[in-house]
N, C-alpha and C positions, 0 to 999 in steps of 0.2 A: 503538532500535530495527531492527529488520534490512531490512526489505526494502527501504526505498530506496537501499539500497547497490548496486542492480544497476544504477541509471540513471546512478552514476557511475565513476570512472575510479579504479584502485588501485596507483601506479608505485613501485617499489621502491626505496628510500634506498643507492644504493653511491656508490663515489668518484666524482668528478664528469669526472676523465680529460681527454680533449682536446674532450668533446662540445660544450662552450663557447665552441673556438677555431675550430671549422672546420665549415659543416655536412656530418654524415652520413646516408647512407641511412633512410629510414625503418626498415626492418629491422633495421637493423646496432643503431637507438640502440629498437626497440624489444625484438630479444633483449638486451641489455646492461642495460636501464634497467626495462623489463616485464616480460619474460618470466616472470622466476621466481616473479612474481604469479597470473601468467593464463594459463599455460600449462603446468602444467595450475593453476584457480584455486585462491585458499586460501582461506579464511575465509568472506571476504564479493564478495571481487571479484569482477565480472564475466570470462565467458569470453571468450576472443579469438574468438567466435560472436559473441556478445552485443555484443560492441566494433565489430563489420567491420558489426553491422545499427544501427549509432547512427549517426544525420546528421551528415557532417563538421563542420558547424558546432556541436554540441552537443559531439561531443569536441575541437575548438576552443575552446570557450567554457570547458570543465572543465579544460584547460590552463593558459589564460592566468588567468581570474577566477574559474573555479567550483573544484570541489573538490579539485581535483590544485592548484592555486597553489601552497602551504607546501610542496609535495614537488616541484617544477620550476626551484628556480633553478639556474643553472648551466645550461640549456639554451636557445639561440636561437630566436630564431623560429622561422629555415629550419630544425632541427631537428624544432622543435615539427609548423611544415607537413608537414615529411617523415612522421615518426608519423603524421598523420592519413591521408595519402596511399596508407602502407602500409594502415593499417588498413583505412578506402573504398574499396581494391580490388577484388578477384572477386565476394566476399560480397554487397557496397554494391552492383556493378554486377548482379546477378543481378534476373533481372525480379520486378520488387513487382505486377506487373500496372498495369492503366489504367483510373482510375476510369469510369464509366460514368452519365450523364450521366442522371436523371429526365426524363421528359417533359413532364409538368407539375408543378410546384410548388404545390398548393392551400392555402388557408390554414390555421395552425395549428390542430385543436379538438380542445378540452378532453376529456375521457371520465372514466367514476369507474375506469378499467382501469389508468389511466397509471402509472405508477413513474417519477415527475418530479424525485425528491432519492436520493443515499446511500441513506437508508434509510427511506424515501418518508412517513413523518410526521416529523411537529417531536420526536417522542422516542422517534425513531431504532431501531422498534421492528422496520424491514424487512419487516413485514406485508401482504401483498397483499389487501386483504378482498376485493375483486370482479377475480379473475385472466381472466375470461374461460375457465375449464375449470376441469373438475370434477376430485376425487381418481380418478375412474375414468377418466377423459381421460388422465394421466399414464402408464401402458404404452404408451400409442401413439404416446405423442413421438416424433418424427422429425425428421433436421432439412431444413428446408426450404430455407437459401440461408446462405453461408456468406462474409467476406470477409475478404481478409489484410490485416493493419498491422503496422508494425515497433512492441513494445512497449506494445499498448492498453490500456487501462483501463476500469471497469465503464460498459454503456452507460447512457445513462435515455430511456424513453420518453413522449410524450406524444401520444395523436393516435395517426397514421400516422408520427410523424417521431420516430427515432430519435437521438442525441447522443450521439458519443465521441471522448475526447481519447485522443493517444497520443505514445510517444515518439519518432517520428522526427517532429514538428511540425506536423502535418498537424490542425486540427481539423474533425469530419465532422459533416453533419447528412445521415441516410441515410432512405431510405423503406423503417419498420420492416417492409414485409410483402415486399418485394422486395430490398433492399439496395442500391438505383438510388443514387445521390449528386442531394441537393438544392443542396447546395452545400458548398465546403471550404475553408477559410481555412489558411494554410501559415505557419508560424513559430511554433506557439504549442506547446512543450516543457511536456507537461503530465503526470501520473497522474492527478488527480483529475477528477471526479463531475460531467459538469454539471450544475447546478441549472436548472429549468426555471421561469418565474413570469410569470404575465401582470402585464406591469405597463405604466402608462403614461409609461416613460420611452423606452420603443421603438418606433418610429413605427408596429410591425406590431401593440405591445401584447404582443408575449412578447420574456420577454430570457432570456440565461445568461449564468452567472458563471465564470469559470478560471482557477484559482489555475495558475502561473507558475513554472518552475524557477527561473525568475531574482529569485524572490520578488516580483511584481510579481502584480495579479489583473486582471484583463481582459472586461469587459463587451461583450455582442457582442447585437444583433436575430436573435432565434432564427429568425426566418422567412426571412433573407436572409444572415446572418454580415458583414452591418456594425459595425465595430468603435464601440459608444457612447462608451466608455471607457478607461482604464487606469492603474489606482493609481499612487504613488509607492511606490518602490523600500521595505519593508515592515520591513528590518531589514539594516545595516548590514552585517550578517559576510558575507564571501565563498562562507562553506559552510549557510548559511541558507538555507532554502526552502518549499515549501508543499507538503504532501503529505498532509494529511486537505482534506478539501471543502467549500470555503464556503460557508454556508447562510444562508436570507435569515430574519430577526425582524424583521417588521414593514416600518419602512424604512431595516434597516440590512442591511450581507450582514456576516454573522462570519467571521474567517479565522484559522484555526490557521497556528501558527509551528512551524518545526521545522529543523533540521539535521543533516550530516554531520559533524559535529565530534567526536565518536566514530569516526571513520575517520582524520580529517585526525588525529588526535590520536595515531595509533600511530608519525608520524615524530619522532625526538629531538627536531630541530629546532625542531616547531612550540612554540611558547608555549602549551600544553593551558593551560586553556582558557576562554572566553569566552562562548560563545555560552546565551543561557537562553528557554527557551520564552515565547511571548505569544499573545494572542489579542488580535486589533486587529477593532473595528467601523469596516466603513466607510459613509459614506453611500451609499443603493443610485443616487440620482439622479447623483453626478459621480463618486464613489469616493475621494473624501475622506476622510481617516482622523477618524472623531469621537473616538474612545479607543483605547486601546494597552497591556495590563495585563501588565509578567512576572508569572510564578508562582512567580519564583523570587526572595523581597524580601531576602533576607541579601546584605551591601554587596560586591562583588567586590573582591579582596585579594588581592597578590602571597604565595603559600605557602613557593615553596622550589624548587632547581635540580635538577635532573635528572643525570643522569651526563655530559651531553654538554655541562653547563654551561648550559640552556635553563632560563632563568627560568621558572616555571610561577604559573599563578594560578586563584583558584577563588571562591566555587563557580559550576558551570557545568551546562550541562543540562537536562533537564526540559522536551524537547522536546514536541510537542503533534503526534501523529502520524495521528490520524482527528477525523473532523468530530465540532463541536460538537454537544452536545442541548440545544434549545430550551424552555423549560419559560412561557409566558406567565404560567399562573396566581400563578405565582411571582414575575415578572419576573426569570428566574436562565435562565444559562446554564451548562450543565456541561460539563468538557470533563476529557482521561484526562491524566497526561501521562507522561514517559519518563522513562530513571536518568540519575542524578546523571555528569559525567563525571571529576568529580575527589573528592578525600577531604576537600575542606572542606565540613564539612557544609552542611544543607540539608534544609527541609520541602516545598520544592516540589514533587522529583523522587516517582515511583512514587505519586503522589498523584493524589485526584479531588477536580478545586477546582470552585466553585460562584461566577461573577461576576452581578454585576448587569448589566443589559442596559441600565438607562439609562445607566450611569455606568462600566462597566468594573469597581467596585470590589469586589475579593476579600470574598465573603460568607463563605463558609468554606473552609476545604483541608484533607484529608483524605489523610497519609500512611501507604500501608499497609505500605511495606518502605524501613526507611530503611536509612542507607549502602549503595545499590545503584550502587557507584560500578565505572562500565566505558567501557572504550575497544578499539579493534580491537588484536588482538594478546596480550590478556591473558592468552588461554582456551590459550595456547599454553604448550607446556613452557619456550620462551624468550623470557620476556615482553619487551614491548618498556620504551626509558625512562620512556616518560610512564604508565606503569601506575600507578592509586592504589594508594594504602597503606593500611587492608586492599582488595582489590576485590570486587566484588559479583556477583551471581548472572546479572546481565542481564535481571531480572524484571517490566520495565515493560510498561506498558501503551499496546498496537496497536487497541484496540478501543475504538470510539465506547461510552460511558454510553448506556443503558435506561432511559430512565422510563414506568414501566410502573405503570398505574391497578389496586388492587386491588378485591375486592368488597366494601363497607361505606365507600368513600368513601376508604380514603387509599391513598398513593403507596408508594413502595417505587424507588429509582436503582439498578440491577444492573450490578454492571462486574467485567470479565472482562480477569484480570494472565497475565502469561505464565508467571506459576509454576505457572497449571493452579489456579489459587483462583477461585472469583465470590466478589464479595461485595455486599449487599446493606444499602444505607445510606439512612439519612432522607434525603429531600432539602431537607426546612428547615434543619440542622443539620451534616449531615453524621455523623450518630454511627449505626456500626456497629451493623446488627442482626442480620447472621449471618452467614455464611463457609461454603463448601463449597470444599474441595478434588477435583478432576472428573478432573486432566490429571496426569501425571508435575512437566511444565515442566522447562526449560530454558533458553538463551539464544535460541532458538527452537522453545521448547513451549508447554505451554498454549495459552490461548484469545490467538490471531495478528491476527487482523485483523474479528473481530465476532461477535456474534450476535445472534441475534432472537428475537421473543416473539409469540406470537398472542395472545387474551383470554385463556387461561386457562396459559400455559406458556413458560417461559424455552428454547432451546435454545442449546443450547453445542459449538460444534466445537473439538476437541484436537487441534492439531499432533502435539508432542513430535520434533519431523522431526532435530534434532541425536541427540535420544536412537535411535531406530530405526536411522539411518545409522551412529553409533558403535556399536550393537548388531552388529549383519554386519561392520563394519570390522574392528572389534575381535576375530571370532571368523576372520578371514583375516590376522589378523596386521598389520594395521595399522588402529589406532587412532585416531580421531576427534580427542580430546579426552586429555589426558595421563590423569585419573581417570575411570573407566564411568558412565558415566551410569545414573539411574532408568532403571526399563524403563520405554518408553512406551506411553503409554495413548493411543491415537488413534481418535476415533469421534467419535459426536452423542447428546450425554446431553439429557433435559429434566428441570427443574428445578422445583419450588415455587415461581416470585418473593415468597411470603409468607411461605416458611419455609427458602429454599434445598435442603430435600429434593427427592434425585434420584427422578427418578417413573420414569424409565426409563434405560438404555443400551444402546446398540446400536454394538458395535466396529468400525472399519473393517476392509473384510474387505482378504483375503491375494486380490488378483486381477494377472494379465499385465496388466504395459504394453510399448508401443515407444516409445521418447525417440530419435524420429529427427531432430530435430537439436539433441541436448545432446551436448555434449562432457567433460560433467564425470565425474565418480569414479563415479556413477551410470549410467554408459552403461557405461565401460570395467568393470563390477565385475560387470554384467548385474542390478542392482538397481531393483525398482517401488519405491519410498518412500508406503506411502500416509498419510501425515501430512492431515489434516485441519485444513489453515490457515486457504482461505478462510473468508467468512464465509457462514453459511448465509438462505437465504431463505423464507420461511415465507407457506401460503397455507391456506386453510379447511381444515385436516382434513389438511396434509401441511406435510414442510417440504424443501426441493430443496439439497443441498448435495455441495459435488465433494470430491476429495484430493487428493494431489500427482501420484500416478498418471494419473492424466488422466482419471478415472471422475466420471459426476455421478450422483447418483442422490436419488431421492425416498424418505422416509419418511412413513409413518403417523405421526400428531400423537401418539391417544391411545400409541400402543404401541411404537413404533421401528422395525417390521418394514417391509422394503426392500418397496417396490413396483414399480421400475422401474430400471434401471442401465444406462445408456452410455458408454462405452469410446471417450475423444477421439482416442484415439491409435493404436486397430485398423485405423484406414481414413485415407486422406489425400484433399483436398478438393478439388475446380475450384472457384474463388470466383468469385463474381459480377463480381469488376475482374480475372476473367482470367487467377489463375494457377492453374494445375495442378497436382495431386497436392502440394497446402497439409499438411503433416504436423500433423498437433495435438502438446498434450502438456500439462505438467500443468495441473491448476486451481488458483488460489490466487489470493490480493490479495482483492476488494473483493464475488462473488461473482455468481451469476447476478442478471438483473434479468426482472421476469416482469409481460408485459403484454400486453392484447387478445388473449391465450388462446395468448402464445407465450412464449416461456422463451429468456433470450438471457445466452451468458454467454464468455470469450476463452479461449481453449484455448493454452496454450504461454506465459504468462507469465512474465519472470524476475523471480525473487526471490532473498533474501539466502542462501537454500539452493541455489543454482545448479540446481536436481533438474526434469529436464523441459522446461528452460526453452531456447525456439528464439527465435531471432535475430526469425523474423517471426509473429508470431502470426494465430492465425482468429478471427476473431467466428464464433460458431453460432449461429441461430435455427431453436429449434423451433417448429415445431408440432403438433396433432394427423393422423398419418398424413401430414407431413408437405404437408401444404395451404393 
C-alpha cells in the first residue's frame, strides 16, 4: 500500500566509494546517495521539502534502525549525521509557530456529537448521526481557525477537546472551538487517529491510544497527556510499523501491523522479504499482548537468489493498513490486507479476514486477488532485482471494511479495493455476495483510504491518481508508467449496500489549485490532480469528501449534487499557533471529522503520490459562518 511511504526515506543504492572512510559533507552525501530518488522524487519517495520538514530524530531513526537501515551499509555515523544536518537546515529552521496554551482546561465532557474514533462507530461507517449542523448549513461553512503542524493526521473530537497526532513527534490536545493547546507530548511520531474512550484505567476517566511508527502503542490520560503505559515492540522487523488506528473492543485494544518492506525490497542487497501482516490484541489496562495473529499462514522459506546473489524468501506481505472493524454480535474483528511482496504463493494477501475477538483465531479469510506480488521499482521500465515474477498490479486494500446492517435484520460486510472494485461479503462466512467495479484502478487507484455509509447508502471515493497523472504526462511525452494506464474515473459514488447497484456517481470536477509547497512533477507541470483518495465522511443527508487538488465538497446523499465547495489552496492562513501565510495543499488520507457543529480536515498531507504535499500541513476548522 502506497501512502505510508511518504513517512520514510528512499536512498538509492550506488557504489560505496570513500564515504565509509571519512566523513563527508551532508550535501555531498545527499547529492551522491539520495538526490536521484528525491530531487525530483521518484515513484513513492518523499521530495526534498518533505524530508527537510521531518524531525531530525525521525530521519536519523530511518537511517539507523528504520526503513533505510538495509540500504545504508557503508555509511559512518558521521555521514548519517551530516545528512540529517543538511536536510534539517533552512526548511527545518523555518518558524512553525508557538503553541498558545488555553487559559483553562475544563474536564472532558462527552456529547452525542462527538467523533471519537477513526470510523466513529465500531462498524467503521464514518457516519456522524448528530453533527450539530444541518444540510442547509453546509453552504455557509467558513474557516474559523487554522493550526500549522508538520505531517498531521486525522483528528478526533470529544466535547470541546480535539486530539491529533503528527509526524513531527507531537501529540496534541487542542480546544476544538479555538485551537489553543490544552497539552502536548513530544516524541510521539505517529500517523494514527487517536481513539478517545471513557475508561477507569485513566485517573481522569478518559484515555487515548496511539500507534507509533516504532511499532509500539502508548496509552495516555486524555485530560492531562500523562503516559499510562507503553507496549512492547509488536513486530521485530525494522521496517514494520503501525498505520491503521488501534481500536478498543471491550477490554482489549486491537492493533493492526503494517510495513514498508515493499520499499526496502527495491534494493538488490535486501533479502526480500519476511514481514507478515498481523493483528494484535493488547490488554487495555496494561498494554500487554493477549494474542497476535499473522494473516499469512503458509511457512516462510527460502525461494531463490537474485541477480546480485542475495537469497530471497517468502511468502511475505499482507500488511494491514487500516483500522480493524469490530463485530461484537459475532465476537469477530475484520481486517483488510495488503499485497504480497514475493512470488511465493499465499492466500493471506489482498484478503478480508475475520478474527475471533477472544482468541485471535482466524474464523475465515477471503482472498479477492491472488498473485498480487509487488515491491517498489517493479512499475519501472527497468525493474529492480527483487521484483517478483510474475508481479502483480498492487491492488491491495487500504480502507477499513464497513459492517452494514440491512433492512430485515441481515448484515453485509463492505470492502473497497485499489482495483476500483467494491465487494459485499457475508460476515458469518466471508462468502462473496456481490461485486461492483466503480473505478479504473491502479497502484494508487480505486478505493485508497476509506468509504462511508449512512443508514441507506455506501459512499465510495475513487482516487485513480496514477491514471490521471499518467494521462497528462503521457500527452507531454513524459509517461509515468511504461504502459498506458486505464482512463481514470475519480469521483464519489453511492451504492446500494444490499446489491452493489450504483445509485449515483458524481465525477470529481476539474478545478483550479495552487500547490504552494509542492516540489513534485505536478507543480512543475502546472497540474491539478483531482483524485478522490481521502476517506469520505457522512452526516444525515450529505457526504463530505476531499480531492487531492485541495477541494473540500459537500454532496447531497440522495442525488450526489454538490452543495458546497471550498478550495483549501486558494488562500493562505494565519494560524492560531502564530504561522503567517501558511499554504494549504492536497486533501488525502483519512478525511474529515465532523463534530459539535464543526468540520475538521488536514490540508497538504504528504501521500505516496507526492501530489500537492506540503512539509507543513494546516489543520482547518470550519463552522457555520466561521462563528
